[in-house]
C-alpha positions, 0 to 999 in steps of 0.5 A, a space after each residue: 787123953 785130954 777131953 779136947 783130944 778125945 773130942 777131936 778123935 771122935 769127931 774125925 772118926 764120925 766124919 769118916 764113918 758118915 762120909 763113907 756111908 752118905 757121901 761116897 767118902 767126900 768128907 762131910 762138913 758140920 752143916 751136912 752132919 747136922 742136916 743128917 741129924 735132922 733127917 734122922 729125928 724126923 724119921 722120913 729118910 726116903 724123900 726129897 726135901 724142899 729148901 724151906 724143909 731143909 732149913 727146918 730140918 737143920 733147926 730140928 737138929 740144932 734143937 735136938 742136939 742142944 736139948 741135953 745142954 738145957 737150951 731146948 725142950 721137946 714140945 710136941 709132934 705136929 700133924 705131919 710128924 715134925 717135932 717141935 721144941 721150945 726154947 728153955 734158955 737162950 744160948 750165950 753169945 759165942 764166938 764162931 770157933 766156940 759155936 763149932 766146938 759146942 756143936 761138934 761136941 753135941 753131935 758126937 754125944 748124939 751119935 754116942 747116945 745112938 750107939 753109932 760110934 763108941 
């Protein structure tokens, strides 16, 4: 099986599993899954987030997801428990499709690491 096929199959399985658990089966999109990663990384599951906090959760998730690729490094937790990252290397210019593939790969790898999927 090619790497692209494996990524596609894992992505589809992950979307199904997360959608069943968090959205009553309505398929989650990439942004929704990235948001879930942010909530997971913050570790504060049972509260409502304000709009600016949701943006920050997405940022946390993107940093965490791209950390293994060498783009970000974890820096510290602030007094409120929010993780902070520093930019290690600028992302190269990517087309929209390339960005989506990179993020899907990073998300799949994250959930493999967390043993949510195999």
